[in-house]
C-alpha positions as CSV (number, residue, x, y, z in Angstrom):
1,X,-88.0,-38.2,-73.9
2,X,-85.3,-38.9,-76.1
3,X,-84.3,-42.5,-77.2
4,X,-81.2,-44.3,-79.0
5,X,-81.7,-46.6,-81.8
6,X,-79.4,-48.1,-84.3
7,X,-78.8,-46.2,-87.7
8,X,-76.6,-46.3,-90.7
9,X,-74.6,-43.2,-91.5
10,X,-72.2,-41.9,-94.1
11,X,-69.5,-40.1,-92.0
12,X,-67.5,-38.8,-94.7
13,X,-67.2,-38.9,-98.4
14,X,-66.5,-42.2,-100.1
15,X,-66.0,-44.3,-97.2
16,X,-68.0,-47.3,-96.0
17,X,-71.3,-46.8,-94.0
18,X,-71.2,-47.3,-90.3
19,X,-74.0,-48.7,-87.8
20,X,-74.0,-46.2,-84.9
21,X,-76.2,-45.0,-82.1
22,X,-78.7,-42.3,-83.3
23,X,-80.5,-40.2,-80.8
24,X,-84.1,-39.6,-81.6
25,X,-85.4,-36.5,-79.8
26,X,-88.9,-35.9,-78.4
27,X,-90.9,-35.0,-81.3
28,X,-91.7,-31.2,-82.0
29,X,-95.1,-30.1,-82.3
30,X,-95.7,-31.4,-85.9
31,X,-93.0,-34.2,-85.6
32,X,-93.7,-37.9,-85.8
33,X,-91.5,-40.9,-84.6
34,X,-92.0,-43.8,-86.9
35,X,-91.0,-47.4,-86.1
36,X,-89.4,-48.3,-89.5
37,X,-90.3,-51.8,-90.6
38,X,-88.6,-51.5,-94.1
39,X,-86.3,-49.4,-96.2
40,X,-85.1,-49.9,-99.7
41,X,-81.6,-49.3,-100.7
42,X,-81.8,-46.5,-103.5
43,X,-79.1,-44.7,-105.8
44,X,-79.8,-41.6,-104.0
45,X,-78.3,-43.0,-100.6
46,X,-75.1,-43.9,-102.7
47,X,-75.1,-40.4,-104.1
48,X,-75.2,-39.1,-100.5
49,X,-72.4,-41.3,-99.4
50,X,-70.2,-40.2,-102.5
51,X,-71.0,-36.7,-101.8
52,X,-73.0,-36.3,-104.8
53,X,-75.8,-34.4,-103.2
54,X,-74.1,-32.1,-100.7
55,X,-71.4,-31.9,-98.2
56,X,-73.6,-31.9,-95.0
57,X,-71.9,-34.9,-93.5
58,X,-72.7,-37.0,-91.4
59,X,-75.7,-38.4,-93.2
60,X,-78.3,-40.6,-91.8
61,X,-79.0,-42.7,-94.9
62,X,-82.2,-44.4,-96.1
63,X,-85.6,-42.9,-97.5
64,X,-87.8,-45.6,-99.2
65,X,-89.5,-46.5,-96.1
66,X,-92.7,-47.8,-94.5
67,X,-93.4,-48.1,-90.8
68,X,-95.8,-47.6,-88.0
69,X,-96.5,-44.3,-86.2
70,X,-95.2,-44.6,-82.7
71,X,-95.1,-41.1,-81.2
72,X,-96.7,-37.9,-82.2
73,X,-96.2,-34.1,-81.5
74,X,-98.8,-32.2,-79.5
75,X,-100.2,-30.4,-82.9
76,X,-100.2,-33.6,-85.2
77,X,-103.4,-34.0,-86.7
78,X,-102.4,-35.9,-89.9
79,X,-101.8,-39.2,-88.6
80,X,-102.2,-41.2,-85.2
81,X,-100.3,-43.7,-83.2
82,X,-100.5,-47.1,-84.7
83,X,-101.1,-45.8,-88.3
84,X,-99.1,-47.7,-91.1
85,X,-97.4,-45.4,-93.3
86,X,-95.1,-44.9,-96.2
87,X,-92.7,-41.9,-95.7
88,X,-92.3,-39.5,-98.5
89,X,-90.1,-36.5,-99.3
90,X,-92.7,-34.2,-100.9
91,X,-94.6,-32.9,-97.9
92,X,-96.4,-30.0,-99.6
93,X,-97.0,-26.8,-97.7
94,X,-100.2,-25.8,-99.5
95,X,-99.0,-22.1,-99.2
96,X,-96.1,-21.5,-101.8
97,X,-96.8,-20.2,-105.2
98,X,-96.8,-23.7,-106.7
99,X,-99.4,-24.8,-104.2
100,X,-101.4,-21.8,-104.6
101,X,-101.5,-22.3,-108.3
102,X,-102.8,-25.7,-108.2
103,X,-99.5,-27.4,-109.0
104,X,-98.4,-28.8,-105.6
105,X,-96.0,-31.4,-107.1
106,X,-93.7,-28.4,-107.8
107,X,-93.9,-27.3,-104.0
108,X,-91.0,-25.1,-103.0
109,X,-91.4,-25.4,-99.3
110,X,-91.7,-29.2,-98.4
111,X,-91.6,-29.9,-94.7
112,X,-89.1,-31.8,-92.5
113,X,-89.0,-32.5,-88.9
114,X,-88.5,-29.7,-86.7
115,X,-86.0,-31.2,-84.4
116,X,-82.7,-32.9,-85.3
117,X,-81.6,-36.4,-84.8
118,X,-77.9,-36.6,-83.5
119,X,-75.1,-39.0,-82.8
120,X,-74.6,-39.9,-79.1
121,X,-71.9,-37.0,-78.8
122,X,-74.5,-34.4,-79.9
123,X,-73.2,-34.1,-83.7
124,X,-76.3,-33.2,-85.7
125,X,-77.2,-35.7,-88.6
126,X,-78.6,-34.9,-92.0
127,X,-81.2,-37.3,-92.9
128,X,-81.4,-38.5,-96.5
129,X,-84.1,-36.4,-98.3
130,X,-85.3,-35.4,-94.9
131,X,-86.1,-38.8,-94.1
132,X,-83.1,-40.9,-92.7
133,X,-84.7,-44.4,-92.4
134,X,-81.9,-46.8,-92.3
135,X,-82.6,-46.7,-88.7
136,X,-84.9,-48.6,-86.2
137,X,-86.8,-45.5,-85.7
138,X,-86.8,-42.2,-87.5
139,X,-88.2,-38.6,-87.0
140,X,-90.1,-36.8,-89.6
141,X,-92.7,-34.2,-90.1
142,X,-96.3,-35.4,-90.1
143,X,-96.8,-34.6,-93.5
144,X,-94.1,-36.9,-94.8
145,X,-96.4,-39.8,-93.6
146,X,-98.8,-41.2,-96.0
147,X,-101.4,-43.7,-94.7
148,X,-102.0,-46.8,-96.9
149,X,-103.6,-50.1,-96.5
150,X,-101.9,-51.7,-93.4
151,X,-102.5,-55.3,-95.2
152,X,-99.7,-54.4,-97.6
153,X,-96.3,-56.0,-97.3
154,X,-94.1,-53.1,-95.8
155,X,-91.1,-54.1,-98.1
156,X,-93.2,-53.6,-100.9
157,X,-95.1,-50.5,-99.9
158,X,-92.0,-48.6,-98.8
159,X,-90.6,-48.6,-102.5
160,X,-93.2,-46.0,-103.2
161,X,-91.4,-43.8,-101.3
162,X,-88.8,-42.8,-103.9
163,X,-87.8,-44.9,-107.0
164,X,-90.7,-47.0,-108.0
165,X,-93.1,-43.9,-107.7
166,X,-90.5,-41.7,-109.7
167,X,-90.9,-44.3,-112.5
168,X,-94.6,-44.9,-112.5
169,X,-95.2,-41.1,-112.2
170,X,-92.9,-40.4,-114.9
171,X,-95.0,-42.2,-117.4
172,X,-98.4,-41.5,-115.8
173,X,-98.1,-38.1,-114.5
174,X,-95.1,-36.4,-116.4
175,X,-95.6,-38.2,-119.6
176,X,-99.3,-38.3,-119.5
177,X,-99.2,-41.8,-121.4
178,X,-102.4,-42.8,-122.9
179,X,-104.3,-45.7,-123.9
180,X,-102.7,-46.7,-127.3
181,X,-99.7,-44.7,-127.1
182,X,-96.2,-45.9,-128.1
183,X,-93.7,-45.6,-125.3
184,X,-89.7,-46.2,-125.3
185,X,-87.9,-46.4,-121.8
186,X,-84.1,-46.0,-121.9
187,X,-82.5,-47.6,-118.9
188,X,-84.2,-50.5,-117.1
189,X,-83.3,-50.5,-113.7
190,X,-85.7,-49.9,-110.9
191,X,-86.9,-46.6,-112.1
192,X,-87.1,-47.6,-115.7
193,X,-89.1,-50.7,-115.1
194,X,-91.3,-48.8,-113.0
195,X,-92.0,-46.4,-115.9
196,X,-92.7,-49.6,-118.2
197,X,-95.2,-50.6,-115.4
198,X,-96.8,-47.4,-115.3
199,X,-97.0,-47.3,-119.2
200,X,-98.6,-50.6,-119.3
201,X,-101.0,-49.5,-116.5
202,X,-101.9,-46.5,-118.5
203,X,-102.7,-48.5,-121.6
204,X,-99.8,-48.1,-124.0
205,X,-99.9,-50.3,-127.1
206,X,-96.1,-50.5,-127.8
207,X,-93.6,-50.4,-125.0
208,X,-90.0,-50.4,-125.9
209,X,-87.2,-51.2,-123.5
210,X,-83.7,-50.0,-124.0
211,X,-80.6,-51.2,-122.2
212,X,-77.1,-52.5,-122.6
213,X,-77.6,-55.3,-120.1
214,X,-79.3,-58.6,-121.2
215,X,-80.5,-59.2,-117.4
216,X,-82.2,-55.8,-117.3
217,X,-83.8,-56.5,-120.7
218,X,-85.3,-59.6,-119.3
219,X,-86.6,-57.8,-116.4
220,X,-88.1,-55.2,-118.5
221,X,-90.1,-57.9,-120.4
222,X,-91.5,-59.2,-117.2
223,X,-92.8,-55.7,-116.4
224,X,-94.7,-55.3,-119.7
225,X,-92.0,-54.4,-122.4
226,X,-93.3,-55.4,-125.9
227,X,-90.1,-55.0,-127.5
228,X,-86.3,-54.9,-126.4
229,X,-83.5,-53.2,-127.8
230,X,-79.8,-54.0,-126.6
231,X,-78.1,-50.7,-126.9
232,X,-74.8,-52.5,-126.9
233,X,-75.5,-53.8,-130.5
234,X,-78.3,-51.8,-132.0
235,X,-78.8,-48.3,-133.2
236,X,-81.4,-47.2,-130.7
237,X,-83.0,-44.1,-132.4
238,X,-83.2,-46.3,-135.5
239,X,-84.8,-49.2,-134.0
240,X,-87.2,-47.1,-132.1
241,X,-88.3,-45.5,-135.3
242,X,-88.7,-49.0,-137.0
243,X,-91.0,-50.3,-134.1
244,X,-93.1,-47.3,-134.4
245,X,-93.9,-47.2,-138.1
246,X,-91.1,-45.1,-138.8
247,X,-92.3,-42.1,-136.7
248,X,-90.6,-42.6,-133.3
249,X,-92.5,-42.9,-129.9
250,X,-95.3,-40.9,-128.5
251,X,-93.2,-40.8,-125.3
252,X,-89.6,-41.4,-124.7
253,X,-88.5,-41.8,-120.8
254,X,-84.9,-41.3,-120.3
255,X,-84.2,-43.2,-117.0
256,X,-80.4,-42.9,-117.0
257,X,-79.9,-39.3,-117.2
258,X,-76.8,-38.9,-119.3
259,X,-76.3,-36.6,-122.5
260,X,-76.3,-39.2,-124.8
261,X,-79.3,-41.0,-123.6
262,X,-81.3,-37.8,-123.5
263,X,-80.3,-37.3,-127.2
264,X,-81.5,-40.6,-127.9
265,X,-84.7,-39.9,-126.3
266,X,-85.0,-36.6,-128.3
267,X,-84.4,-38.1,-131.6
268,X,-86.4,-41.4,-130.9
269,X,-89.7,-39.5,-130.2
270,X,-92.3,-38.6,-132.7
271,X,-92.1,-35.1,-134.2
272,X,-94.8,-34.0,-131.7
273,X,-93.7,-36.4,-129.0
274,X,-92.7,-36.0,-125.4
275,X,-89.3,-36.4,-123.9
276,X,-89.2,-37.0,-120.1
277,X,-86.0,-37.0,-118.1
278,X,-86.3,-38.8,-114.8
279,X,-82.8,-40.2,-114.6
280,X,-80.7,-37.9,-112.6
281,X,-77.6,-36.3,-114.3
282,X,-74.6,-35.3,-112.3
283,X,-73.9,-31.5,-112.0
284,X,-70.8,-31.6,-114.6
285,X,-72.8,-33.1,-117.4
286,X,-73.8,-30.8,-120.2
287,X,-75.8,-30.8,-123.4
288,X,-74.7,-29.7,-126.9
289,X,-76.8,-29.9,-129.9
290,X,-78.1,-27.8,-132.8
291,X,-80.8,-25.4,-131.7
292,X,-82.6,-25.8,-134.9
293,X,-83.4,-29.4,-134.0
294,X,-85.2,-28.2,-131.0
295,X,-87.0,-25.5,-133.0
296,X,-88.0,-27.8,-135.8
297,X,-89.8,-30.4,-133.6
298,X,-93.1,-29.7,-131.5
299,X,-94.3,-31.8,-128.6
300,X,-92.7,-31.4,-125.0
301,X,-89.3,-31.8,-123.2
302,X,-90.0,-32.3,-119.6
303,X,-88.2,-33.3,-116.4
304,X,-89.8,-35.5,-113.6
305,X,-89.2,-34.8,-110.1
306,X,-90.4,-37.7,-107.8
307,X,-92.7,-38.5,-110.9
308,X,-94.7,-35.3,-110.3
309,X,-96.3,-37.2,-107.6
310,X,-98.8,-36.3,-104.7
311,X,-98.2,-39.0,-102.0
312,X,-101.5,-38.3,-100.6
313,X,-103.3,-39.0,-103.9
314,X,-101.0,-41.5,-105.7
315,X,-99.7,-43.9,-102.8
316,X,-103.1,-45.2,-101.7
317,X,-104.3,-45.8,-105.1
318,X,-101.0,-47.7,-106.3
319,X,-101.2,-49.7,-103.3
320,X,-104.7,-50.6,-104.0
321,X,-103.8,-51.6,-107.6
322,X,-100.9,-53.9,-106.1
323,X,-103.4,-55.4,-103.6
324,X,-105.8,-56.2,-106.6
325,X,-102.9,-57.8,-108.5
326,X,-103.0,-55.2,-111.1
327,X,-99.5,-53.6,-110.4
328,X,-96.8,-56.1,-109.7
329,X,-94.8,-53.9,-107.1
330,X,-93.6,-57.3,-105.5
331,X,-91.2,-57.9,-108.4
332,X,-89.3,-55.0,-107.5
333,X,-87.8,-56.5,-104.4
334,X,-85.0,-58.6,-105.3
335,X,-83.8,-59.3,-101.8
336,X,-84.4,-58.7,-98.1
337,X,-81.3,-58.0,-96.0
338,X,-80.4,-56.8,-92.6
339,X,-79.5,-53.2,-91.4
340,X,-75.7,-54.4,-91.4
341,X,-75.8,-55.3,-95.1
342,X,-76.5,-51.8,-96.6
343,X,-72.7,-51.4,-97.9
344,X,-72.9,-54.9,-99.5
345,X,-76.1,-53.8,-101.3
346,X,-74.4,-50.7,-102.5
347,X,-72.0,-53.1,-104.3
348,X,-74.8,-55.2,-105.7
349,X,-76.6,-51.9,-107.0
350,X,-73.3,-50.9,-108.6
351,X,-72.9,-54.1,-110.2
352,X,-76.5,-54.0,-111.7
353,X,-77.5,-57.3,-109.8
354,X,-80.7,-56.1,-108.0
355,X,-83.5,-54.0,-108.9
356,X,-84.0,-53.3,-105.1
357,X,-82.2,-54.6,-101.7
358,X,-84.7,-53.8,-99.1
359,X,-83.7,-53.6,-95.3
360,X,-86.4,-55.3,-93.3
361,X,-87.0,-55.4,-89.4
């Protein structure tokens, strides 16, 4: 039987979000109703509100979430009622060409709920990243639920659903950071600091944080940065080379996603180093640089989509590391807020005042 809950929507481009009644339908065969316990406020939600993803308004926002499975469809086998889960937007199909080639982190056909959540008048909602978790409950596909240790704080565990996983994975999965490597991270917000934490976890010897904001550089040092570069006063490429014996870093991670920061990453790496782009550019951005510079260097130029993660593999391990005190996930939670404070949290995010605001129930 369908039920009505509170949810935060973006009704049209650029307007403040609203709390409205959201109708959760009976789950389809492979669908799951999750009672949401926490949901982080991510830049991607703001991009949805601003029309930067697509124009399929109204959007049910929120996707960095954890909660309890409450109802399951008749064919669900992946989770059971009562399971504590982190929601993910990489529900791999197992059948597409990427999955068949053993590269499921590039899955082309990830799964979403088979039925639509709606407004009270029947208007269909587009859930952010197929999740829509700024709501008391949400409807997702069973494979979008990853079981983790139920002793974990939901406000902390839920952050693996997007930004924190993207940063850690950019270092450990995409960048393949190894023991003794030198790593530079450009942009020290939530994703960049997660990349720093991932580089430290992987055993990097030198971890260079680059930002224009003194507060963010201070945060970066707390996550393991060994050197700080203030991009507002220092020449970034030159300083990265100085800190790496004149060679450049083995791995440079661009967590900003602008042409100028990508160029800093490219020229700040070693001749055979790796560039990882995890910051999300906007569609109008272009890159103009001499082709000979690309030809004359080895190494790799990579993009990192969701940190090249596999939720079933990565989420439980990272939660265990957090529970062991080896991964300080709790430091990403700047504030805990209520559902009616999401719009205010967007403002704090734009001003750079928080790593993550987390809605808690």
